[in-house]
Every structure is written in structure tokens, then in C-alpha cells.
DRENPA-3360 file (N, C-alpha, C; in nm, 2 decimals, always signed):
BEGIN
1 = MKTMEQDF = +12.78/+9.03/+10.64/+12.65/+9.03/+10.72/+12.56/+9.12/+10.61 ~ +12.45/+9.09/+10.58/+12.34/+9.16/+10.49/+12.28/+9.29/+10.56 ~ +12.32/+9.38/+10.52/+12.25/+9.52/+10.55/+12.09/+9.51/+10.56 ~ +12.02/+9.55/+10.67/+11.86/+9.54/+10.63/+11.82/+9.67/+10.58 ~ +11.74/+9.67/+10.50/+11.69/+9.79/+10.43/+11.59/+9.83/+10.54 ~ +11.58/+9.97/+10.54/+11.44/+10.02/+10.62/+11.32/+9.99/+10.55 ~ +11.23/+9.91/+10.67/+11.11/+9.87/+10.63/+10.98/+9.94/+10.66 ~ +11.00/+10.06/+10.70/+10.89/+10.15/+10.74/+10.91/+10.30/+10.67;
9 = YKTIITVS = +10.82/+10.39/+10.69/+10.81/+10.51/+10.63/+10.72/+10.61/+10.72 ~ +10.74/+10.73/+10.72/+10.67/+10.84/+10.77/+10.56/+10.88/+10.67 ~ +10.42/+10.91/+10.71/+10.32/+10.94/+10.64/+10.22/+11.01/+10.72 ~ +10.13/+11.10/+10.67/+10.00/+11.15/+10.74/+9.88/+11.07/+10.73 ~ +9.81/+11.07/+10.80/+9.68/+11.03/+10.82/+9.55/+11.06/+10.79 ~ +9.58/+11.22/+10.81/+9.43/+11.31/+10.79/+9.48/+11.43/+10.69 ~ +9.38/+11.48/+10.62/+9.38/+11.59/+10.57/+9.42/+11.73/+10.65 ~ +9.50/+11.80/+10.64/+9.52/+11.92/+10.72/+9.53/+12.02/+10.63;
17 = EGYYKEKG = +9.54/+12.17/+10.68/+9.54/+12.27/+10.63/+9.64/+12.39/+10.68 ~ +9.71/+12.46/+10.62/+9.82/+12.57/+10.68/+9.77/+12.71/+10.59 ~ +9.83/+12.80/+10.65/+9.79/+12.94/+10.60/+9.90/+13.02/+10.60 ~ +9.93/+13.12/+10.51/+10.05/+13.20/+10.51/+10.00/+13.31/+10.44 ~ +10.02/+13.45/+10.49/+9.98/+13.58/+10.43/+10.11/+13.66/+10.43 ~ +10.13/+13.73/+10.30/+10.24/+13.82/+10.28/+10.21/+13.94/+10.17 ~ +10.20/+14.07/+10.23/+10.17/+14.17/+10.14/+10.05/+14.16/+10.05 ~ +9.92/+14.10/+10.14/+9.80/+14.10/+10.06/+9.78/+13.95/+10.00;
25 = SKFIAKVF = +9.89/+13.88/+9.97/+9.87/+13.73/+9.90/+9.85/+13.66/+10.01 ~ +9.75/+13.58/+9.99/+9.73/+13.45/+10.07/+9.76/+13.32/+9.99 ~ +9.85/+13.23/+10.09/+9.87/+13.13/+10.03/+9.80/+13.00/+10.15 ~ +9.71/+12.92/+10.09/+9.62/+12.82/+10.16/+9.72/+12.68/+10.13 ~ +9.76/+12.61/+10.22/+9.84/+12.49/+10.19/+9.74/+12.38/+10.22 ~ +9.71/+12.27/+10.14/+9.64/+12.15/+10.21/+9.70/+12.05/+10.18 ~ +9.72/+11.93/+10.29/+9.81/+11.82/+10.28/+9.70/+11.69/+10.25 ~ +9.74/+11.60/+10.18/+9.64/+11.49/+10.16/+9.71/+11.37/+10.18;
33 = PVETEDQV = +9.67/+11.27/+10.24/+9.73/+11.11/+10.20/+9.69/+11.07/+10.09 ~ +9.80/+11.02/+10.02/+9.75/+10.96/+9.87/+9.87/+10.83/+9.86 ~ +9.82/+10.75/+9.77/+9.90/+10.67/+9.77/+9.94/+10.62/+9.62 ~ +9.86/+10.66/+9.51/+9.87/+10.65/+9.37/+9.88/+10.78/+9.31 ~ +9.93/+10.78/+9.18/+9.93/+10.88/+9.10/+9.79/+10.93/+9.05 ~ +9.70/+10.82/+9.03/+9.58/+10.86/+8.98/+9.49/+10.94/+9.11 ~ +9.54/+10.90/+9.26/+9.48/+10.96/+9.35/+9.52/+11.11/+9.36 ~ +9.64/+11.14/+9.31/+9.69/+11.28/+9.32/+9.61/+11.34/+9.22;
41 = KSVRALVK = +9.58/+11.31/+9.11/+9.49/+11.37/+8.98/+9.36/+11.43/+9.06 ~ +9.31/+11.32/+9.11/+9.16/+11.31/+9.14/+9.19/+11.41/+9.26 ~ +9.25/+11.43/+9.36/+9.25/+11.54/+9.48/+9.28/+11.67/+9.42 ~ +9.40/+11.67/+9.30/+9.42/+11.80/+9.26/+9.28/+11.87/+9.21 ~ +9.22/+11.79/+9.14/+9.09/+11.84/+9.05/+9.00/+11.88/+9.13 ~ +8.98/+11.81/+9.27/+8.89/+11.86/+9.37/+8.94/+12.00/+9.43 ~ +9.05/+11.99/+9.46/+9.11/+12.12/+9.51/+9.11/+12.25/+9.38 ~ +9.12/+12.23/+9.30/+9.12/+12.30/+9.19/+8.97/+12.37/+9.17;
49 = KEFYDARH = +8.88/+12.27/+9.20/+8.72/+12.29/+9.20/+8.68/+12.39/+9.33 ~ +8.75/+12.36/+9.42/+8.71/+12.44/+9.55/+8.75/+12.57/+9.54 ~ +8.88/+12.57/+9.49/+8.95/+12.72/+9.52/+8.99/+12.75/+9.35 ~ +8.85/+12.78/+9.29/+8.84/+12.80/+9.14/+8.88/+12.90/+9.13 ~ +8.89/+13.03/+9.21/+8.90/+13.17/+9.19/+9.05/+13.20/+9.24 ~ +9.13/+13.11/+9.26/+9.26/+13.14/+9.29/+9.35/+13.13/+9.18 ~ +9.49/+13.23/+9.16/+9.55/+13.24/+9.07/+9.63/+13.11/+9.02 ~ +9.68/+13.09/+9.14/+9.79/+12.97/+9.15/+9.73/+12.83/+9.22;
57 = HCYAYRIA = +9.76/+12.74/+9.14/+9.72/+12.59/+9.22/+9.87/+12.49/+9.21 ~ +9.97/+12.51/+9.30/+10.12/+12.47/+9.30/+10.12/+12.33/+9.38 ~ +10.18/+12.25/+9.33/+10.17/+12.13/+9.45/+10.32/+12.05/+9.42 ~ +10.32/+11.98/+9.51/+10.44/+11.85/+9.50/+10.40/+11.73/+9.58 ~ +10.42/+11.62/+9.52/+10.36/+11.48/+9.60/+10.49/+11.38/+9.60 ~ +10.50/+11.29/+9.69/+10.60/+11.18/+9.71/+10.53/+11.07/+9.75 ~ +10.54/+10.95/+9.65/+10.47/+10.85/+9.67/+10.55/+10.73/+9.69 ~ +10.52/+10.61/+9.71/+10.59/+10.48/+9.71/+10.70/+10.47/+9.75;
65 = PEEEKFRS = +10.72/+10.43/+9.87/+10.84/+10.45/+9.95/+10.95/+10.33/+9.91 ~ +10.91/+10.23/+9.84/+11.00/+10.14/+9.79/+11.08/+10.18/+9.64 ~ +10.96/+10.24/+9.57/+11.03/+10.30/+9.44/+10.97/+10.42/+9.41 ~ +11.06/+10.53/+9.47/+11.02/+10.64/+9.51/+10.97/+10.75/+9.38 ~ +10.86/+10.80/+9.40/+10.80/+10.87/+9.28/+10.78/+11.02/+9.32 ~ +10.82/+11.11/+9.28/+10.77/+11.23/+9.32/+10.78/+11.36/+9.22 ~ +10.70/+11.46/+9.24/+10.68/+11.55/+9.14/+10.66/+11.69/+9.19 ~ +10.67/+11.81/+9.13/+10.64/+11.92/+9.17/+10.59/+12.01/+9.06;
73 = SDDGEPSG = +10.52/+12.13/+9.08/+10.46/+12.20/+8.98/+10.47/+12.35/+9.01 ~ +10.51/+12.44/+8.95/+10.50/+12.58/+9.02/+10.36/+12.66/+8.97 ~ +10.29/+12.58/+8.85/+10.18/+12.62/+8.82/+10.17/+12.78/+8.78 ~ +10.26/+12.81/+8.70/+10.27/+12.96/+8.64/+10.33/+13.06/+8.74 ~ +10.39/+13.03/+8.88/+10.49/+13.10/+8.93/+10.62/+13.06/+8.87 ~ +10.71/+13.18/+8.91/+10.85/+13.17/+8.83/+10.91/+13.03/+8.88 ~ +10.99/+12.96/+8.82/+11.04/+12.87/+8.79/+11.10/+12.83/+8.93 ~ +11.08/+12.72/+9.01/+11.17/+12.70/+9.15/+11.11/+12.78/+9.25;
81 = TAGKPILN = +11.00/+12.83/+9.23/+10.97/+12.90/+9.34/+10.86/+12.86/+9.42 ~ +10.78/+12.78/+9.38/+10.66/+12.72/+9.44/+10.68/+12.55/+9.46 ~ +10.66/+12.48/+9.35/+10.68/+12.34/+9.39/+10.81/+12.31/+9.44 ~ +10.92/+12.32/+9.41/+11.02/+12.28/+9.49/+11.04/+12.32/+9.62 ~ +11.00/+12.46/+9.68/+10.96/+12.46/+9.82/+10.90/+12.37/+9.89 ~ +10.78/+12.33/+9.81/+10.67/+12.23/+9.87/+10.73/+12.11/+9.89 ~ +10.80/+12.06/+9.77/+10.88/+11.94/+9.80/+10.97/+11.91/+9.87 ~ +11.06/+12.01/+9.89/+11.16/+12.02/+10.01/+11.12/+12.02/+10.14;
89 = QILSFELF = +10.98/+12.08/+10.16/+10.93/+12.04/+10.30/+10.89/+11.92/+10.31 ~ +10.82/+11.87/+10.21/+10.78/+11.70/+10.21/+10.91/+11.62/+10.26 ~ +11.03/+11.66/+10.18/+11.16/+11.58/+10.21/+11.21/+11.59/+10.35 ~ +11.19/+11.73/+10.38/+11.25/+11.76/+10.52/+11.18/+11.70/+10.61 ~ +11.06/+11.66/+10.61/+10.98/+11.61/+10.71/+10.99/+11.45/+10.69 ~ +11.05/+11.41/+10.61/+11.08/+11.27/+10.55/+10.95/+11.19/+10.53 ~ +10.86/+11.24/+10.44/+10.72/+11.21/+10.44/+10.71/+11.14/+10.30 ~ +10.62/+11.03/+10.31/+10.58/+10.96/+10.21/+10.44/+10.94/+10.18;
97 = NVLVVVVR = +10.39/+10.92/+10.06/+10.23/+10.90/+10.04/+10.17/+11.04/+10.06 ~ +10.23/+11.14/+10.04/+10.17/+11.25/+10.06/+10.15/+11.36/+9.95 ~ +10.07/+11.45/+9.93/+10.04/+11.55/+9.82/+10.00/+11.67/+9.91 ~ +10.09/+11.78/+9.88/+10.05/+11.90/+9.93/+10.04/+12.01/+9.78 ~ +9.91/+12.06/+9.80/+9.84/+12.15/+9.71/+9.87/+12.32/+9.79 ~ +9.93/+12.41/+9.73/+9.91/+12.56/+9.78/+9.88/+12.65/+9.66 ~ +9.74/+12.70/+9.72/+9.68/+12.78/+9.63/+9.68/+12.94/+9.68 ~ +9.72/+13.03/+9.58/+9.76/+13.14/+9.59/+9.65/+13.23/+9.54;
105 = YFGGTKLG = +9.63/+13.33/+9.64/+9.54/+13.46/+9.60/+9.63/+13.57/+9.57 ~ +9.66/+13.62/+9.46/+9.75/+13.74/+9.45/+9.67/+13.87/+9.54 ~ +9.79/+13.94/+9.58/+9.73/+14.04/+9.68/+9.77/+14.18/+9.59 ~ +9.81/+14.18/+9.49/+9.85/+14.30/+9.41/+10.00/+14.32/+9.43 ~ +10.08/+14.30/+9.52/+10.21/+14.33/+9.53/+10.29/+14.20/+9.49 ~ +10.40/+14.21/+9.42/+10.47/+14.11/+9.35/+10.59/+14.08/+9.49 ~ +10.61/+13.95/+9.52/+10.71/+13.92/+9.63/+10.83/+13.89/+9.60 ~ +10.87/+13.88/+9.48/+10.99/+13.84/+9.44/+11.03/+13.71/+9.47;
113 = VSGLINAY = +11.14/+13.66/+9.41/+11.19/+13.50/+9.40/+11.20/+13.44/+9.56 ~ +11.26/+13.54/+9.63/+11.28/+13.48/+9.78/+11.18/+13.48/+9.86 ~ +11.08/+13.59/+9.84/+10.93/+13.59/+9.90/+10.86/+13.48/+9.87 ~ +10.86/+13.46/+9.74/+10.77/+13.34/+9.70/+10.81/+13.22/+9.77 ~ +10.94/+13.18/+9.74/+11.00/+13.05/+9.82/+10.96/+13.02/+9.95 ~ +10.98/+13.17/+10.06/+10.94/+13.17/+10.16/+10.79/+13.13/+10.19 ~ +10.73/+13.19/+10.12/+10.58/+13.20/+10.11/+10.52/+13.04/+10.11 ~ +10.55/+12.98/+10.00/+10.52/+12.84/+9.98/+10.59/+12.74/+10.08;
121 = KSATRDAI = +10.71/+12.78/+10.11/+10.77/+12.68/+10.21/+10.71/+12.72/+10.35 ~ +10.66/+12.84/+10.40/+10.59/+12.86/+10.52/+10.45/+12.79/+10.54 ~ +10.38/+12.82/+10.43/+10.24/+12.76/+10.39/+10.25/+12.62/+10.43 ~ +10.35/+12.54/+10.36/+10.36/+12.39/+10.36/+10.38/+12.35/+10.52 ~ +10.48/+12.42/+10.57/+10.54/+12.39/+10.70/+10.42/+12.40/+10.80 ~ +10.36/+12.51/+10.77/+10.23/+12.52/+10.87/+10.14/+12.41/+10.84 ~ +10.08/+12.36/+10.72/+10.01/+12.24/+10.70/+10.06/+12.14/+10.78 ~ +10.19/+12.10/+10.73/+10.24/+11.95/+10.79/+10.24/+11.96/+10.95;
129 = HQSEIKTR = +10.27/+12.08/+11.00/+10.28/+12.07/+11.14/+10.14/+12.05/+11.21 ~ +10.00/+12.07/+11.13/+9.87/+12.07/+11.15/+9.85/+11.91/+11.16 ~ +9.93/+11.85/+11.07/+9.87/+11.70/+11.03/+9.92/+11.59/+11.16 ~ +9.86/+11.47/+11.16/+9.89/+11.37/+11.24/+9.99/+11.28/+11.14 ~ +10.11/+11.28/+11.20/+10.22/+11.21/+11.15/+10.24/+11.07/+11.20 ~ +10.24/+10.95/+11.13/+10.24/+10.82/+11.17/+10.34/+10.74/+11.10 ~ +10.41/+10.66/+11.16/+10.50/+10.57/+11.10/+10.44/+10.43/+11.06 ~ +10.44/+10.39/+10.95/+10.39/+10.28/+10.88/+10.50/+10.20/+10.85;
137 = FIYRVLTL = +10.47/+10.05/+10.86/+10.57/+9.94/+10.80/+10.52/+9.91/+10.64 ~ +10.64/+9.85/+10.58/+10.63/+9.80/+10.48/+10.59/+9.64/+10.48 ~ +10.50/+9.60/+10.44/+10.47/+9.45/+10.47/+10.47/+9.38/+10.33 ~ +10.48/+9.24/+10.33/+10.45/+9.15/+10.24/+10.32/+9.04/+10.28 ~ +10.25/+9.04/+10.18/+10.13/+8.94/+10.20/+10.19/+8.80/+10.15 ~ +10.14/+8.70/+10.26/+10.15/+8.56/+10.23/+10.02/+8.50/+10.25 ~ +10.01/+8.40/+10.15/+9.87/+8.33/+10.20/+9.93/+8.17/+10.21 ~ +9.87/+8.12/+10.30/+9.92/+7.99/+10.38/+9.80/+7.90/+10.37;
145 = HFEYPLMN = +9.85/+7.78/+10.29/+9.72/+7.67/+10.25/+9.79/+7.54/+10.34 ~ +9.68/+7.49/+10.42/+9.74/+7.39/+10.51/+9.62/+7.28/+10.52 ~ +9.64/+7.18/+10.60/+9.53/+7.08/+10.62/+9.50/+7.14/+10.79 ~ +9.39/+7.11/+10.82/+9.36/+7.18/+10.94/+9.44/+7.09/+11.09 ~ +9.48/+6.98/+11.07/+9.58/+6.94/+11.19/+9.73/+6.99/+11.20 ~ +9.73/+7.09/+11.11/+9.87/+7.16/+11.08/+9.85/+7.30/+11.17 ~ +9.70/+7.32/+11.23/+9.68/+7.43/+11.26/+9.75/+7.51/+11.40 ~ +9.78/+7.42/+11.48/+9.86/+7.47/+11.61/+10.02/+7.50/+11.54;
153 = NVMRIVKE = +10.05/+7.43/+11.48/+10.21/+7.45/+11.42/+10.21/+7.62/+11.37 ~ +10.10/+7.65/+11.27/+10.09/+7.76/+11.22/+10.07/+7.86/+11.32 ~ +9.97/+7.82/+11.41/+9.93/+7.96/+11.50/+10.05/+7.99/+11.58 ~ +10.13/+7.89/+11.62/+10.24/+7.90/+11.70/+10.33/+8.02/+11.64 ~ +10.36/+8.00/+11.50/+10.45/+8.10/+11.45/+10.37/+8.22/+11.43 ~ +10.26/+8.23/+11.42/+10.18/+8.36/+11.39/+10.19/+8.44/+11.52 ~ +10.17/+8.36/+11.62/+10.16/+8.42/+11.78/+10.34/+8.49/+11.82 ~ +10.39/+8.39/+11.78/+10.53/+8.41/+11.83/+10.59/+8.51/+11.74;
161 = EQLEVLER = +10.57/+8.55/+11.62/+10.63/+8.64/+11.54/+10.53/+8.78/+11.51 ~ +10.44/+8.80/+11.57/+10.35/+8.86/+11.59/+10.29/+8.90/+11.44 ~ +10.24/+8.81/+11.39/+10.18/+8.82/+11.24/+10.04/+8.89/+11.24 ~ +10.02/+8.96/+11.18/+9.86/+9.00/+11.15/+9.80/+8.92/+11.04 ~ +9.69/+8.85/+11.10/+9.59/+8.75/+10.99/+9.48/+8.86/+10.95 ~ +9.50/+8.86/+10.82/+9.41/+8.95/+10.73/+9.31/+8.89/+10.70 ~ +9.28/+8.76/+10.67/+9.17/+8.68/+10.64/+9.19/+8.52/+10.66 ~ +9.09/+8.46/+10.74/+9.14/+8.31/+10.75/+9.01/+8.21/+10.72;
169 = IQELTCTF = +9.02/+8.12/+10.65/+8.94/+8.02/+10.63/+8.96/+7.90/+10.70 ~ +8.89/+7.83/+10.81/+8.94/+7.74/+10.87/+8.83/+7.62/+10.84 ~ +8.85/+7.52/+10.76/+8.79/+7.41/+10.73/+8.87/+7.29/+10.74 ~ +8.83/+7.19/+10.68/+8.96/+7.08/+10.66/+9.06/+7.11/+10.59 ~ +9.05/+7.21/+10.48/+9.18/+7.24/+10.44/+9.15/+7.40/+10.47 ~ +9.24/+7.47/+10.54/+9.25/+7.60/+10.57/+9.36/+7.70/+10.49 ~ +9.29/+7.84/+10.48/+9.38/+7.92/+10.40/+9.40/+8.03/+10.51 ~ +9.49/+8.09/+10.51/+9.54/+8.21/+10.60/+9.62/+8.30/+10.51;
177 = TINVKKND = +9.56/+8.43/+10.53/+9.66/+8.56/+10.46/+9.71/+8.63/+10.55 ~ +9.82/+8.63/+10.58/+9.89/+8.72/+10.65/+10.00/+8.83/+10.61 ~ +10.01/+8.94/+10.69/+10.10/+9.04/+10.67/+10.23/+9.01/+10.73 ~ +10.34/+9.03/+10.67/+10.46/+9.00/+10.74/+10.55/+9.14/+10.70 ~ +10.62/+9.21/+10.81/+10.71/+9.31/+10.79/+10.82/+9.27/+10.70 ~ +10.86/+9.36/+10.61/+10.95/+9.34/+10.50/+11.06/+9.25/+10.56 ~ +11.11/+9.33/+10.65/+11.26/+9.29/+10.72/+11.24/+9.13/+10.79 ~ +11.11/+9.09/+10.80/+11.10/+8.97/+10.89/+11.08/+8.87/+10.80;
185 = LEKVLERL = +11.04/+8.90/+10.64/+11.00/+8.80/+10.57/+11.08/+8.69/+10.55 ~ +11.23/+8.71/+10.56/+11.33/+8.59/+10.56/+11.30/+8.48/+10.66 ~ +11.30/+8.56/+10.78/+11.29/+8.48/+10.89/+11.16/+8.41/+10.90 ~ +11.06/+8.46/+10.90/+10.93/+8.40/+10.90/+10.93/+8.29/+10.77 ~ +10.96/+8.31/+10.66/+10.95/+8.20/+10.54/+11.03/+8.07/+10.59 ~ +11.16/+8.08/+10.69/+11.23/+7.97/+10.71/+11.15/+7.89/+10.80 ~ +11.08/+7.97/+10.88/+10.99/+7.89/+11.00/+10.88/+7.82/+10.92 ~ +10.82/+7.88/+10.85/+10.69/+7.83/+10.77/+10.73/+7.67/+10.67;
193 = IKIRGLRV = +10.84/+7.71/+10.59/+10.87/+7.59/+10.52/+10.92/+7.46/+10.56 ~ +10.94/+7.50/+10.71/+10.98/+7.39/+10.80/+10.87/+7.30/+10.84 ~ +10.73/+7.33/+10.82/+10.63/+7.28/+10.83/+10.59/+7.19/+10.71 ~ +10.58/+7.05/+10.73/+10.55/+6.97/+10.62/+10.42/+6.97/+10.57 ~ +10.37/+7.00/+10.44/+10.23/+7.00/+10.41/+10.22/+7.15/+10.38 ~ +10.28/+7.25/+10.43/+10.22/+7.37/+10.42/+10.26/+7.43/+10.31 ~ +10.17/+7.50/+10.23/+10.20/+7.58/+10.09/+10.20/+7.72/+10.12 ~ +10.29/+7.78/+10.09/+10.30/+7.91/+10.08/+10.34/+8.00/+9.97;
201 = KELKNS = +10.25/+8.12/+9.94/+10.27/+8.20/+9.82/+10.26/+8.35/+9.87 ~ +10.35/+8.42/+9.83/+10.36/+8.55/+9.83/+10.26/+8.64/+9.75 ~ +10.16/+8.71/+9.79/+10.07/+8.77/+9.69/+10.12/+8.90/+9.64 ~ +10.13/+9.00/+9.72/+10.16/+9.11/+9.69/+10.23/+9.21/+9.80 ~ +10.26/+9.34/+9.76/+10.29/+9.42/+9.88/+10.20/+9.47/+9.95 ~ +10.22/+9.53/+10.06/+10.10/+9.61/+10.13/+10.15/+9.73/+10.20;
% end
């Protein structure tokens, strides 16, 4: 029997902020929803501009649920004391498509390795707790091309499989663009290809 892969992931849907203070040092964590590395770069640049006077702008991100990409940076803090604790919190909450940037304002007293790890971890955890976490499904996008007399057959499958129609053109020749959950794709395709005269094309991931 074929084992089904997980076709959903958890992410955040709003920007949120967390805070931690230790011996005068202030740690401000900001969590952002992101989907690409280009977005990560743009958001980091904005944070750096907003907190231009902070000593450190440490971060971690995790994107692409199907081909996991992640990275972290200590941005001048001792190795492993900032980026890794931030990333570990993202992993602990099982989040994808998330960027966390923690800026530090130095308070004059060194915190030591364990103190720094706890500070970056705590600020990140506080920010994630303030976030709205949502489960999202991984979809495949299909386009269906068919003549109008096949409309009832197509709509029956759309309704019974609870498919999301992203776009529809209803003329003599119809085109539907639909979202199909990754783990439902095989079953839905089996039903669709039984409709004689229907052409199906997989466009992209969603």
C-alpha cells in the first residue's frame, strides 16, 4: 500500500512582534510570512532600515514545504547563539514560509553564550505566540478544457470532490482552472480522464 505524503503545513498569516529584556539588552523579534528567498531579502532590508541603530539583526527562515529551504544568521553574535535558537523555535512550532528577525540593542553587560541563546529563543517564542498560525494545504493546479455539453459531468466531480475553481471560462469551449489537494490528485485525475473529450493539464504547484 502506498504511503501518502503530508499535503499540508503550518504557517503564520500576519506579522507579529515579540520582546525580551536581559541585563539592559533589548531583543525585539519580528515574525513575517514569506514564500521566497527574494521576499526574505526584501523584508530583512526593511527591518534593518527600521532598526538601523541596533547592534545586531539576527534571523532565520524556513520556506518551501516540499523542498525545504532554511537558513540562519548570527549577524556578529558568537557562533550558534542567535540564528540557531531562532531557527529551532521555527522548527519547534513546525512552521514553514516564515522569517524571524531578532534585533538586539546592547545594554552594556555581556550575557554569555547560554544567556544569548535563551534571549534569542525567548524573544522568538514570544513573537510566534503572538502570531496567528494557520494550516495550509499543498495544492496542484489543473486546467480542464472541454466542450459545453460536458459541463454537468465536470461540475459533478468538482462538487463531489469539493474542488476550488480558480478561474472559469464558460462558452462553447470551456476552460476551468482548479485547485486539487496534493493527496487527492491521483483520485481526481482518475475520475476526470474518464470523461471522454476532456483535456487535462497540470499547470503548477500552488
